[in-house]
C-alpha positions as CSV (number, residue, x, y, z in Angstrom):
1,M,29.8,15.1,-11.9
2,D,27.4,15.7,-9.0
3,V,23.5,15.6,-10.8
4,A,20.7,16.9,-8.6
5,F,17.2,16.7,-9.6
6,V,14.4,18.7,-8.8
7,S,10.8,18.5,-8.6
8,L,7.7,19.3,-7.0
9,R,6.8,17.9,-3.7
10,A,3.4,16.4,-4.0
11,R,2.4,16.9,-7.5
12,E,4.7,14.7,-9.3
13,P,4.1,11.1,-9.6
14,L,6.7,8.2,-9.8
15,A,8.9,9.1,-12.4
16,Y,10.2,5.7,-14.2
17,G,12.0,8.3,-16.6
18,L,13.9,9.5,-14.2
19,M,14.8,6.3,-12.4
20,S,16.3,5.0,-15.8
21,L,18.3,8.0,-16.4
22,A,19.8,8.3,-12.7
23,G,20.8,4.8,-13.7
24,A,22.4,5.4,-16.5
25,L,24.1,8.1,-15.1
26,R,25.5,6.3,-12.2
27,A,26.8,3.9,-14.6
28,R,28.8,6.5,-15.8
29,G,30.2,7.4,-12.6
30,H,28.3,10.2,-12.1
31,R,26.7,11.0,-8.6
32,V,22.7,11.6,-8.5
33,A,20.2,13.1,-6.3
34,M,16.3,13.6,-6.2
35,V,15.3,16.5,-4.2
36,Q,11.6,17.4,-3.8
37,A,10.7,20.8,-2.9
38,G,7.3,22.9,-2.8
39,D,8.6,25.8,-3.9
40,A,12.4,27.2,-5.5
41,G,12.8,29.1,-2.2
42,E,13.5,25.4,-0.6
43,L,16.0,24.3,-3.0
44,R,18.9,27.6,-2.5
45,D,20.1,26.3,0.6
46,H,19.5,22.6,0.2
47,P,22.9,20.7,0.5
48,E,22.2,18.4,-2.7
49,V,21.3,21.2,-4.8
50,R,24.3,23.5,-3.2
51,R,26.8,20.3,-4.1
52,A,25.4,19.4,-7.4
53,D,27.6,20.8,-10.8
54,V,24.5,20.4,-12.6
55,I,20.6,20.6,-12.1
56,G,18.2,18.9,-13.7
57,L,14.6,19.7,-14.3
58,S,11.8,17.4,-15.9
59,A,9.0,19.6,-16.9
60,T,5.2,18.1,-18.8
61,T,3.1,21.1,-20.1
62,G,1.1,22.8,-17.6
63,L,3.5,22.4,-15.0
64,H,6.4,23.7,-17.2
65,R,5.3,27.3,-16.3
66,V,6.5,26.4,-12.6
67,Y,9.9,24.8,-13.9
68,V,10.5,27.6,-16.1
69,D,10.4,30.1,-12.8
70,W,12.4,27.9,-11.2
71,A,15.0,27.7,-13.3
72,R,14.9,31.3,-13.4
73,R,15.3,31.4,-9.9
74,L,18.1,29.1,-9.5
75,R,20.0,30.8,-12.2
76,R,20.3,33.9,-10.1
77,C,20.9,31.8,-6.9
78,F,23.4,29.7,-8.6
79,P,24.8,31.7,-11.8
80,H,27.6,29.0,-12.4
81,K,25.9,25.8,-12.0
82,A,24.3,24.3,-15.4
83,L,20.6,23.6,-15.6
84,V,19.1,21.2,-18.0
85,M,15.6,20.7,-18.7
86,G,14.2,17.3,-20.2
87,G,10.9,15.6,-19.7
88,P,7.7,15.7,-22.2
89,H,7.3,19.3,-22.5
90,P,10.2,20.5,-23.8
91,S,11.1,17.2,-25.9
92,F,7.8,18.0,-27.7
93,F,8.4,22.1,-27.3
94,P,11.9,22.7,-27.3
95,Q,11.7,26.4,-27.9
96,V,11.2,26.7,-24.3
97,I,15.2,27.1,-24.2
98,E,14.4,30.2,-26.1
99,H,13.1,32.1,-23.2
100,T,14.6,30.3,-20.3
101,P,18.3,30.9,-18.9
102,L,18.9,26.7,-19.4
103,D,22.3,25.4,-20.2
104,G,20.5,22.3,-22.0
105,I,17.5,20.8,-22.9
106,C,17.2,17.3,-23.7
107,I,15.1,16.1,-26.4
108,G,13.4,12.6,-25.6
109,E,15.0,9.5,-24.5
110,G,18.3,10.7,-22.5
111,E,20.0,8.0,-21.2
112,E,22.7,7.9,-23.8
113,S,22.4,11.6,-24.8
114,F,22.7,13.2,-20.9
115,P,25.7,11.3,-20.5
116,E,27.2,12.5,-23.2
117,F,26.4,16.3,-22.4
118,L,28.0,15.7,-19.0
119,E,31.0,14.7,-20.8
120,L,31.1,17.4,-23.6
121,L,30.2,19.7,-20.6
122,A,33.6,18.9,-18.3
123,E,35.4,19.9,-21.6
124,G,33.7,23.2,-22.3
125,L,31.0,21.9,-24.7
126,P,33.2,21.6,-27.7
127,R,30.3,20.8,-29.9
128,V,26.2,20.3,-29.5
129,P,25.3,16.4,-28.5
130,D,22.8,14.6,-30.6
131,G,19.1,14.9,-28.8
132,F,20.5,18.3,-26.9
133,W,19.7,22.1,-27.5
134,I,22.3,24.2,-26.0
135,R,22.6,27.7,-24.8
136,R,26.2,28.5,-24.1
137,D,27.5,31.4,-21.0
138,H,24.8,29.7,-18.8
139,G,21.8,30.7,-20.8
140,R,22.8,33.6,-22.3
141,G,24.2,33.1,-25.6
142,P,21.8,31.7,-28.7
143,V,20.5,28.7,-29.1
144,E,22.7,26.2,-30.8
145,R,20.8,23.0,-32.2
146,G,22.0,18.9,-32.1
147,K,21.3,16.7,-34.5
148,T,18.0,14.8,-33.8
149,R,19.2,11.3,-31.9
150,A,18.1,7.3,-32.6
151,P,16.8,6.4,-29.7
152,P,18.4,3.3,-27.5
153,R,17.7,0.3,-30.0
154,D,18.5,-2.2,-27.3
155,L,16.6,-1.8,-24.1
156,D,18.6,-5.2,-22.3
157,A,21.9,-3.0,-22.8
158,L,20.7,0.3,-20.7
159,P,21.7,0.4,-17.0
160,S,18.9,-1.0,-14.9
161,P,17.0,2.1,-13.4
162,S,18.3,3.4,-10.1
163,F,14.7,2.9,-8.0
164,E,16.3,4.2,-5.0
165,L,16.1,7.1,-6.1
166,F,12.0,7.0,-5.1
167,Y,11.9,4.3,-2.9
168,D,14.8,5.2,-0.8
169,A,14.7,8.9,-0.6
170,E,10.8,9.3,-0.4
171,P,8.5,7.0,2.2
172,R,5.2,8.0,0.3
173,Y,6.4,6.1,-2.5
174,R,8.3,3.0,-0.7
175,A,4.8,2.9,1.2
176,L,3.0,2.4,-2.1
177,P,1.9,-1.8,-2.6
178,I,2.4,-1.3,-6.4
179,R,6.0,-1.2,-7.7
180,I,6.1,0.1,-11.6
181,F,7.7,-1.1,-14.7
182,L,7.9,-0.2,-18.5
183,A,8.3,-3.4,-20.3
184,T,8.3,-2.0,-23.9
185,R,9.0,1.5,-25.4
186,G,7.1,2.9,-28.5
187,C,3.8,2.5,-29.7
188,P,2.4,1.6,-33.1
189,F,-0.8,3.6,-33.2
190,R,-1.0,7.1,-34.4
191,C,-4.2,8.3,-32.1
192,S,-4.0,12.6,-32.9
193,Y,-4.0,13.3,-28.8
194,C,-1.1,11.5,-27.6
195,F,2.9,12.2,-27.7
196,N,3.5,9.0,-29.3
197,H,2.5,10.4,-32.5
198,H,5.4,12.6,-32.5
199,V,7.7,10.1,-30.9
200,N,6.7,8.2,-33.9
201,E,7.9,10.5,-36.4
202,R,11.0,11.4,-34.4
203,N,12.2,7.6,-34.5
204,R,10.9,6.5,-37.8
205,P,14.0,6.6,-39.6
206,F,16.2,4.9,-36.9
207,G,14.2,1.4,-37.1
208,P,11.5,-0.2,-35.4
209,L,8.9,1.7,-33.2
210,L,8.1,-0.9,-30.6
211,R,10.9,-2.0,-28.6
212,A,10.7,-4.6,-25.8
213,H,13.1,-5.8,-23.0
214,D,14.0,-9.6,-22.6
215,P,11.2,-11.2,-20.8
216,E,13.6,-12.9,-18.7
217,R,15.9,-9.7,-18.0
218,L,12.6,-8.1,-17.1
219,V,11.3,-10.2,-14.9
220,D,14.8,-10.2,-13.3
221,E,14.8,-6.9,-12.5
222,I,11.1,-7.2,-11.2
223,A,12.2,-9.8,-8.7
224,R,14.7,-7.6,-7.9
225,V,13.1,-4.7,-6.9
226,L,10.0,-6.6,-4.9
227,A,13.2,-8.4,-3.1
228,R,14.2,-5.0,-1.7
229,W,11.2,-3.0,-1.2
230,G,8.6,-5.5,-1.5
231,G,4.8,-4.8,-3.0
232,R,1.8,-6.4,-3.8
233,T,0.8,-5.3,-7.0
234,V,2.9,-4.4,-10.4
235,W,2.0,-1.9,-12.7
236,F,3.3,-1.8,-16.2
237,L,3.6,1.8,-17.5
238,D,3.5,0.5,-21.4
239,A,0.9,2.4,-23.8
240,N,-0.2,-0.8,-25.2
241,F,1.2,-3.8,-23.5
242,V,-0.1,-6.6,-25.7
243,A,1.4,-4.8,-28.8
244,N,3.4,-7.6,-29.2
245,R,1.7,-10.6,-29.1
246,R,4.8,-13.0,-29.7
247,W,6.4,-11.0,-27.0
248,L,3.6,-11.2,-24.5
249,E,3.4,-15.1,-25.3
250,A,7.0,-15.2,-24.4
251,F,6.5,-13.1,-21.1
252,A,3.4,-14.8,-19.7
253,P,4.9,-18.2,-18.8
254,I,8.3,-16.7,-17.2
255,Y,6.5,-13.9,-15.1
256,A,3.9,-16.2,-13.6
257,R,6.2,-18.9,-12.7
258,R,8.9,-16.2,-11.0
259,I,6.5,-13.4,-9.9
260,G,3.0,-14.2,-9.1
261,L,2.1,-11.4,-8.3
262,P,-1.2,-9.8,-10.0
263,F,-0.8,-7.3,-12.5
264,F,-2.5,-4.1,-14.3
265,C,-1.1,-2.6,-17.8
266,K,-2.9,-0.9,-20.7
267,L,-4.2,-1.9,-24.0
268,R,-6.6,-1.0,-26.8
269,P,-10.1,-3.0,-26.2
270,E,-10.2,-3.8,-29.7
271,R,-7.2,-5.7,-29.6
272,A,-8.5,-8.0,-26.4
273,S,-9.3,-11.0,-28.8
274,E,-9.6,-14.3,-26.8
275,R,-6.3,-15.5,-27.5
276,V,-4.4,-12.1,-25.9
277,V,-7.1,-12.5,-22.6
278,E,-6.4,-16.1,-21.9
279,T,-2.5,-15.3,-22.0
280,L,-2.9,-11.8,-19.6
281,V,-5.1,-13.9,-17.7
282,S,-2.5,-17.0,-17.4
283,A,0.5,-14.4,-16.8
284,G,-1.8,-13.1,-13.5
285,C,-3.5,-9.7,-14.6
286,T,-6.4,-8.9,-12.6
287,G,-6.8,-5.2,-13.9
288,V,-6.5,-3.7,-17.6
289,G,-6.6,0.3,-18.2
290,V,-8.5,0.5,-21.9
291,G,-9.1,3.8,-24.2
292,I,-12.6,4.1,-24.8
293,E,-12.5,7.9,-25.4
294,S,-15.6,9.0,-26.8
295,G,-19.2,7.4,-27.5
296,N,-19.2,9.0,-31.0
297,E,-17.7,6.8,-33.4
298,R,-17.0,9.7,-36.3
299,S,-15.2,11.9,-33.3
300,R,-12.7,8.5,-32.2
301,R,-11.9,8.2,-36.2
302,E,-12.2,11.5,-37.6
303,V,-11.0,13.8,-34.4
304,L,-8.6,11.1,-32.3
305,A,-7.5,8.9,-35.0
306,R,-9.2,5.7,-33.2
307,P,-10.7,3.7,-36.1
308,G,-12.0,1.0,-33.4
309,R,-16.0,0.4,-33.9
310,D,-17.9,0.4,-30.6
311,A,-18.8,-3.4,-31.6
312,E,-15.0,-4.3,-31.6
313,I,-14.9,-2.0,-28.0
314,L,-17.9,-4.1,-26.6
315,E,-16.5,-7.3,-27.7
316,G,-13.0,-6.5,-26.2
317,C,-14.6,-5.3,-22.9
318,R,-17.4,-8.4,-22.5
319,L,-13.9,-11.0,-23.2
320,L,-11.7,-9.1,-20.7
321,K,-15.0,-9.1,-17.7
322,R,-16.1,-12.8,-18.5
323,A,-12.2,-14.1,-18.1
324,G,-12.5,-11.9,-14.6
325,I,-10.1,-9.0,-15.6
326,R,-11.4,-6.0,-13.9
327,I,-11.6,-2.7,-16.3
328,M,-10.9,0.7,-15.5
329,S,-11.6,2.8,-18.7
330,F,-10.2,6.2,-20.0
331,S,-12.6,8.7,-21.8
332,M,-12.6,11.8,-23.3
333,L,-14.7,14.8,-23.1
334,G,-14.3,18.3,-24.7
335,I,-13.3,17.0,-27.9
336,P,-13.7,19.6,-30.5
337,G,-17.0,19.4,-32.5
338,E,-18.6,16.9,-29.7
339,T,-22.5,18.0,-28.5
340,L,-23.8,17.4,-24.9
341,D,-25.4,14.0,-26.8
342,D,-22.3,12.8,-27.9
343,A,-20.7,13.0,-24.3
344,L,-23.5,11.4,-23.0
345,R,-23.1,8.4,-25.6
346,T,-19.5,8.4,-24.1
347,V,-20.9,7.5,-20.7
348,A,-23.6,5.2,-22.4
349,L,-20.8,2.8,-24.0
350,N,-19.0,2.8,-20.8
351,V,-22.3,1.6,-19.2
352,A,-22.6,-0.7,-22.0
353,C,-18.7,-2.1,-21.6
354,G,-19.6,-2.7,-17.5
355,V,-16.2,-1.3,-16.6
356,D,-15.4,-1.3,-13.1
357,Y,-14.0,2.4,-13.0
358,A,-14.7,5.0,-15.6
359,G,-12.3,7.8,-15.7
360,A,-12.6,10.7,-17.3
361,T,-10.3,13.5,-18.9
362,I,-10.9,16.6,-20.4
363,L,-8.7,16.7,-24.1
364,Q,-5.7,18.9,-24.0
365,P,-3.7,19.7,-27.3
366,Y,-0.4,19.2,-26.0
367,P,2.3,20.6,-28.2
368,G,3.5,18.4,-31.1
369,T,0.5,16.7,-31.0
370,P,-2.0,16.4,-34.5
371,I,-4.9,17.4,-32.2
372,A,-2.9,20.4,-31.2
373,R,-2.3,21.7,-34.7
374,W,-5.8,20.6,-36.3
375,A,-7.5,22.9,-33.0
376,V,-5.3,25.7,-34.0
377,E,-6.0,25.4,-37.8
378,H,-9.9,25.3,-37.3
379,G,-9.9,28.0,-34.4
380,H,-10.9,25.7,-31.4
381,F,-7.3,26.9,-29.7
382,D,-5.3,29.8,-29.9
383,G,-2.1,27.8,-29.7
384,D,-0.9,29.2,-26.3
385,Y,0.5,26.4,-24.6
386,D,1.0,28.6,-21.3
387,R,-2.7,28.4,-20.6
388,L,-2.7,24.5,-20.4
389,S,-3.0,23.2,-16.9
390,Y,-0.8,20.4,-15.4
391,S,-3.9,18.4,-15.4
392,Y,-6.2,16.9,-18.1
393,F,-8.8,17.1,-15.3
394,A,-8.8,20.8,-15.6
395,E,-11.2,23.1,-17.8
396,S,-10.8,22.8,-21.4
397,P,-8.8,25.4,-23.2
398,F,-10.7,25.0,-26.6
399,R,-13.3,27.7,-27.4
400,F,-16.9,26.5,-27.0
401,P,-20.2,28.1,-28.1
402,S,-21.0,29.5,-24.8
403,Q,-19.6,29.5,-21.1
404,R,-22.5,27.0,-20.2
405,D,-21.4,24.7,-22.8
406,R,-18.2,24.8,-21.0
407,D,-19.5,24.7,-17.5
408,R,-21.6,21.3,-18.9
409,I,-18.6,19.6,-19.9
410,T,-16.8,20.4,-16.7
411,N,-19.1,19.4,-14.5
412,L,-19.7,16.0,-16.5
413,Q,-16.2,15.4,-16.1
414,R,-16.6,15.5,-12.3
415,L,-19.4,13.6,-12.4
416,F,-18.8,10.6,-15.1
417,A,-17.8,8.2,-13.0
418,F,-20.8,8.4,-10.8
419,A,-22.9,8.7,-14.2
420,V,-21.6,5.5,-14.9
421,E,-21.8,3.4,-11.6
422,F,-25.0,4.6,-10.2
423,P,-28.6,4.6,-12.1
424,E,-29.9,7.4,-10.1
425,V,-26.9,9.7,-11.1
426,R,-27.4,8.9,-14.5
427,A,-31.2,9.5,-14.9
428,R,-30.7,12.9,-13.5
429,I,-27.1,14.0,-15.1
430,R,-28.4,16.7,-17.6
431,R,-29.6,18.1,-14.7
432,L,-26.9,17.7,-12.5
433,I,-24.4,19.3,-14.7
434,D,-26.5,22.2,-15.6
435,R,-25.2,24.1,-12.7
436,P,-22.1,26.6,-12.5
437,P,-19.1,24.2,-11.6
438,S,-18.8,24.0,-7.8
439,A,-16.1,22.7,-5.4
440,F,-18.7,20.1,-4.2
441,Y,-18.4,18.4,-7.7
442,R,-14.7,19.2,-7.7
443,H,-14.5,17.3,-4.4
444,L,-16.7,14.4,-5.3
445,F,-14.8,13.7,-8.1
446,E,-11.0,13.6,-6.4
447,V,-12.4,11.6,-3.4
448,R,-14.1,9.0,-6.0
449,H,-11.0,9.0,-8.0
450,H,-8.3,8.7,-5.5
451,W,-10.6,6.2,-3.6
452,A,-10.7,3.8,-6.9
453,L,-6.7,4.2,-7.5
454,Q,-5.9,3.6,-3.4
455,R,-8.9,1.3,-2.7
456,G,-9.2,-0.3,-6.2
457,F,-6.7,-0.5,-8.5
458,Y,-3.5,-0.7,-5.8
459,R,-5.3,-3.0,-3.8
460,G,-6.5,-5.1,-6.4
461,F,-8.9,-3.5,-8.3
462,T,-12.2,-4.4,-7.1
463,R,-15.4,-2.4,-7.1
464,L,-15.9,0.4,-4.5
465,P,-18.2,-0.7,-1.4
466,P,-20.9,1.8,-1.5
467,A,-21.5,1.5,2.1
468,E,-17.8,2.2,2.8
469,H,-17.9,6.0,1.8
470,G,-20.3,9.2,2.2
471,T,-19.6,10.6,-1.3
472,I,-22.3,8.6,-3.3
473,E,-24.5,9.3,-0.1
474,Q,-23.9,13.0,-0.4
475,L,-24.4,12.8,-4.4
476,R,-27.6,10.9,-3.5
477,R,-28.6,13.5,-0.7
478,A,-27.7,16.3,-3.5
479,C,-30.0,14.6,-6.2
480,G,-32.9,14.4,-3.8
481,E,-32.5,18.2,-2.4
482,L,-32.4,19.4,-6.4
483,A,-35.9,17.3,-6.2
484,L,-35.1,16.8,-10.3
485,P,-37.3,14.7,-12.2
486,T,-35.8,11.9,-14.1
487,E,-34.9,11.9,-17.3
488,P,-36.1,10.0,-20.3
489,P,-34.0,6.7,-20.4
490,D,-32.8,7.6,-24.5
491,E,-31.2,11.0,-23.0
492,A,-29.7,9.9,-20.3
493,S,-28.4,6.1,-20.5
């Protein structure tokens, strides 16, 4: 069959999941194309869409509203084509099929279930494949639910991802100096805000939660991609790259010998022991992403299910910094029950950790996560997932005591990196955030964030030289123009 995956141009990042799914479909003899468009109108006359037997849409929460609309428009244009939706949103909120004219939704990892669906589709769908929900009569029939499907156990048995789906089709992806890979699937932790909690519950009956590629096989794949498309940095997408220390120690010498490029990965700072850090350095790791999340230990432990103590986070970051590894931190604001003082403690903990770039998001209660259920039960969220933004940099969907409290958190998210990096901003942060949210603050955040990625992470993860950009000077001038007094250090640091 001909399959066309369609996605929103300029909104979607490089999607490893789609590349892996395309590889599985092509190995079964199906033809796969990737089509990016600015709106559904562009799809109607696109030759790959018109040629396709099956149109696939991969939806994240927030952007799911766009893809539901696209599905309805595509159904009107192509009443007899099969429409299938997969990705995070339908995997955790499969009820989306009940009000969308889809032939099916793919729940979870699709390398085995999607090819089976296509085979059954060619036979008239005599049964529902495991890992799918379907509606017959081109989305007009009742919902039929397949059984939960075991995820692929042997990752090395899967066909190689079709990297050309993005790198050959989209020059902007090919031009990036990074190349992305996934070494492992699964995560042993149970963070309340993360999709992995739901995935673990679904996959637990089928075996170990953490699955990994053989290190040699993974390095073979990296070498093939670099030989064809080049690249200066490798980015591992794994939720926790060091979860299996034995695997890491087997991988490190192979990668160092055969690839030798700097790489970036994510880990929990409290897992950064001396042995782990030494292994990362020996492999060529130059940058890591660490989850600090909150400066309030109680919020981390009781709300976010992150039991690590401040002392453990500080020690992990100290070891990483001592080894010369750059740190990009991930923190959350807008945690239910969080006070402004709590949020400023998060700034202070990032400062104490010496991070090189401090990223902060607004907590979002994604469907299927424990934090979403908890927030609904405790009256912090109304359960309307259609209100969620596609971006975790957007305004919080939780209830706040007042609009002023909400605005402060919105502003703090936009100025978070500046407050961590620049003492003069940190000293005035309470006054700077006590204003209505503005396009100016949003612009400052966007420029600083993208510069950190483009000039920092993508190009060796180095600190942004203050003299090379105007946004810091703009913010400094803004601080001066406000004529704000410096606040007491215990409130601002």
